[in-house]
C-alpha positions in Angstrom: 45.9 90.3 -46.0 47.0 87.9 -48.7 48.2 85.1 -47.2 51.3 82.7 -49.8 51.6 78.8 -47.9 54.1 76.8 -48.6 53.0 73.0 -47.8 50.0 73.5 -47.3 48.5 70.4 -47.6 50.4 69.1 -43.7 49.8 70.0 -40.7 50.8 73.6 -39.9 49.8 74.7 -43.0 46.8 73.9 -43.1 45.7 74.7 -40.6 47.0 77.9 -40.2 45.1 78.5 -43.5 41.9 76.9 -42.2 42.5 79.1 -39.7 43.4 82.2 -42.0 40.4 82.3 -44.2 37.9 81.7 -41.5 39.4 85.4 -40.0 38.3 86.6 -43.7 42.5 86.7 -44.9 42.5 86.1 -48.5 45.2 82.9 -48.5 47.0 81.5 -51.7 48.3 77.7 -51.0 51.7 76.1 -52.9 52.3 72.4 -52.7 55.6 70.9 -54.6 53.6 67.1 -54.8 50.5 66.0 -56.8 47.1 68.1 -54.6 45.5 65.3 -52.9 43.0 66.1 -50.7 41.5 69.5 -52.3 40.0 72.0 -49.7 37.3 74.1 -50.9 38.5 77.0 -48.9 41.9 76.5 -50.1 42.7 78.2 -54.1 46.2 75.4 -53.7 49.0 75.7 -57.0 51.4 73.3 -58.0 54.3 74.3 -58.0 58.6 74.0 -57.8 59.5 76.5 -55.1 63.3 76.6 -56.8 61.3 77.8 -60.7 60.6 80.8 -62.1 57.1 80.1 -62.0 57.6 80.4 -58.3 58.8 83.8 -58.9 55.9 84.5 -61.6 53.2 83.5 -58.3 54.6 85.5 -56.1 54.3 89.3 -58.0 51.0 88.6 -59.5 49.7 87.0 -56.1 51.3 90.1 -53.9 51.9 88.5 -50.7 51.9 90.8 -47.9 53.7 87.0 -46.1 54.3 83.9 -47.3 54.4 80.9 -44.3 56.8 78.3 -45.3 55.6 75.3 -44.1 56.9 73.3 -46.6 60.1 71.3 -45.3 60.6 68.3 -42.9 59.2 67.6 -39.8 60.1 64.4 -38.4 63.6 63.6 -35.9 63.1 60.5 -36.7 63.3 60.4 -40.3 66.4 63.7 -39.7 68.6 60.6 -38.1 67.7 57.2 -40.8 68.3 60.3 -43.9 70.1 63.4 -43.1 70.9 64.6 -46.3 67.2 63.7 -47.9 66.1 66.1 -44.2 68.8 68.6 -45.5 67.4 69.1 -48.8 64.1 69.4 -47.5 64.5 71.6 -44.4 67.6 73.9 -46.4 67.0 73.7 -50.1 63.3 74.5 -50.2 63.8 77.4 -47.3 66.9 78.8 -49.7 64.5 78.8 -52.5 61.9 80.9 -51.4 64.7 83.4 -49.5 66.0 83.0 -53.4 62.4 83.4 -54.9 61.7 87.3 -52.2 64.4 88.3 -53.7 64.4 87.9 -56.7 60.3 89.2 -57.1 58.9 92.5 -57.3 57.5 93.1 -53.9 59.4 92.2 -50.6 56.9 90.4 -48.2 57.1 89.0 -44.1 58.7 85.7 -44.5 57.8 84.1 -41.5 59.7 80.8 -41.2 58.2 78.6 -38.7 61.9 76.5 -36.9 61.4 74.5 -33.9 63.0 74.0 -29.8 65.4 71.6 -31.3 67.6 74.2 -31.6 67.9 74.2 -28.6 68.9 70.4 -27.4 69.0 69.8 -24.4 68.9 73.7 -22.4 70.7 73.8 -19.4 68.0 76.5 -18.5 64.7 76.7 -18.0 62.4 78.2 -19.3 64.5 78.4 -22.6 64.7 82.2 -23.8 65.3 83.1 -27.7 69.1 84.3 -26.2 70.4 80.3 -25.0 72.4 78.9 -26.9 71.5 77.1 -29.9 72.9 73.3 -29.4 71.1 70.6 -31.2 71.6 67.0 -31.2 69.7 66.1 -33.9 70.2 66.1 -37.9 66.2 68.0 -37.7 67.6 70.5 -35.3 70.6 71.1 -36.7 69.4 72.9 -40.2 66.7 74.4 -38.0 69.9 75.9 -36.9 71.5 76.5 -40.6 67.9 78.0 -41.9 67.4 80.4 -38.8 71.3 81.4 -40.3 70.3 81.6 -43.3 67.1 84.5 -42.8 69.8 86.2 -40.8 72.1 86.3 -43.5 68.8 87.4 -46.8 68.2 89.8 -44.1 71.1 91.9 -43.4 72.7 91.1 -47.0 69.4 92.0 -49.1 67.1 93.9 -46.3 64.3 91.6 -46.3 62.5 90.5 -42.8 61.8 87.8 -41.3 59.8 86.6 -38.3 61.8 82.9 -37.4 58.8 80.9 -34.6 60.8 78.3 -32.3 57.6 76.4 -32.5 57.8 73.8 -29.2 55.1 70.9 -29.1 52.2 71.8 -31.5 49.6 69.2 -31.4 45.5 69.7 -33.8 42.8 68.2 -35.3 44.7 67.6 -38.4 47.7 66.1 -37.3 47.6 62.2 -37.3 51.4 61.6 -36.1 53.7 62.5 -33.2 52.8 62.6 -29.1 49.4 63.0 -28.6 47.6 61.8 -31.7 49.7 58.4 -30.8 49.1 58.1 -26.9 44.6 59.3 -28.0 45.0 55.8 -30.3 46.4 53.8 -27.7 44.4 54.7 -25.1 40.8 54.1 -27.9 42.3 51.5 -29.6 40.6 48.3 -27.6 43.0 45.8 -28.7 45.6 47.5 -26.4 44.9 46.9 -22.9 48.3 49.4 -21.8 49.7 52.6 -22.3 52.3 52.3 -23.8 54.9 54.8 -23.6 58.7 54.9 -25.0 60.5 57.3 -22.4 60.2 57.6 -18.9 57.2 59.9 -19.0 58.9 61.9 -17.4 60.8 64.3 -19.7 58.6 67.6 -20.0 57.5 69.6 -23.2 55.2 72.5 -23.6 52.2 72.0 -25.6 50.6 74.4 -27.4 47.4 74.5 -29.5 47.0 74.6 -33.3 44.3 76.8 -33.3 47.2 79.3 -30.9 50.4 78.9 -32.6 48.2 80.5 -35.8 46.5 82.7 -34.0 50.7 84.4 -32.9 51.1 83.5 -35.9 48.4 86.2 -37.5 49.4 88.7 -34.5 53.0 89.1 -35.3 52.6 90.5 -38.3 50.7 93.5 -36.7 53.9 93.7 -35.0 55.5 95.0 -37.7 59.1 93.1 -37.9 62.1 95.3 -39.6 64.7 92.9 -40.4 65.1 89.5 -38.3 63.3 88.7 -35.6 63.4 84.8 -34.0 60.5 84.9 -31.3 59.2 81.6 -28.5 56.2 80.2 -29.6 54.3 78.3 -26.9 52.5 78.6 -23.9 55.1 78.9 -21.1 53.8 75.6 -20.0 56.2 72.8 -18.4 54.2 69.3 -19.2 55.5 65.9 -18.4 55.2 63.3 -20.9 52.8 60.9 -17.8 50.6 63.6 -17.1 49.5 64.1 -21.2 49.2 60.4 -21.0 46.6 60.3 -17.4 44.0 63.1 -18.7 43.9 61.4 -22.8 43.2 58.6 -20.8 40.4 60.1 -18.6 39.0 62.3 -21.8 38.6 59.8 -23.3 37.0 57.0 -20.5 40.4 54.5 -21.2 41.2 52.9 -17.5 44.2 51.9 -19.4 47.2 51.9 -16.9 50.8 52.8 -18.3 53.5 51.2 -18.8 57.1 53.2 -19.1 59.7 51.1 -21.3 62.5 53.7 -20.0 63.7 54.3 -23.7 66.6 56.8 -24.6 65.2 57.5 -28.2 67.9 60.1 -30.7 67.5 63.5 -29.9 65.0 63.1 -27.6 65.2 66.0 -25.4 64.6 65.0 -21.8 63.1 68.8 -20.6 61.7 71.9 -22.3 59.9 74.7 -21.2 59.8 78.2 -23.0 60.3 81.2 -21.6 58.3 82.8 -23.7 57.7 86.9 -22.6 59.5 88.0 -25.6 56.0 86.4 -27.3 53.3 87.9 -24.6 55.4 91.3 -25.7 54.8 91.0 -28.7 50.8 89.1 -28.4 48.9 90.0 -25.5 47.2 86.5 -25.2 46.3 84.3 -22.6 45.7 81.3 -24.4 43.0 78.0 -22.9 44.5 75.6 -20.7 46.5 72.4 -21.8 43.1 70.0 -20.6 40.5 72.4 -22.8 42.7 72.4 -26.0 42.8 68.5 -25.8 39.3 68.1 -26.0 38.5 70.3 -28.0 41.5 68.4 -30.6 40.3 64.6 -28.9 36.0 65.2 -30.1 37.3 65.9 -32.6 39.5 63.5 -33.6 36.6 61.4 -31.8 34.2 62.7 -34.5 35.3 61.3 -37.5 
């Protein structure tokens, strides 16, 4: 396939680009900002998504799929700067939809949404038909972006797959929970591993390699119109359990201390219903322990 990826310098975009190239696909990466870390395997072009130049790139490259990974990526930042988060999330996605509408082709679009659209679901595991009840600006902006996708599918005969990602982690990612727990585990100056919440909060973790596998296989399902699908492991793991695994994998003997804070926009329990995903892409990811071991080993090797 020919795949165009926006936000190709970020965690999800860069990981997908490298995975796709390893599996024989042609990739064109688009970035709005300066190219700070060129990757020899990825062809990257700097381009504004709301410009005629972007429409021209689409027409020339003729992608089979456009993956929009540019945008916002922080629940915390969305509380501090909700307007900026809206522009980074909704405006950029709107620009991609409009560019494709004006282009000469009609590729499949894939939008990485988030479990944040569910907020604190009342029933677990949560399936795609659950009500959208976001508890953060970040989550509200994902809901709005999904609605935009529905609009363009219904009104302009476009095809969009929305992948609702739960808790992704991988070696390129140098932020968020798994990375923070790892950094504490290996830091000789920190005598404890500190969890901000109670440690009993649960998440549905999935390794980035598995997310990339699902993403490319979903393209093969030849979706017509709009489709939203949970992309997750279907397993529930507590933050404390993850901390204990990370301590064991790094050989750390530190004790765990919880601060019992209630963080804004932080859900208590997450677990995805993945029956639809498994119907579309029958695949069994490796265990969370094996995936964490692979990720941590790559961090340690740097």
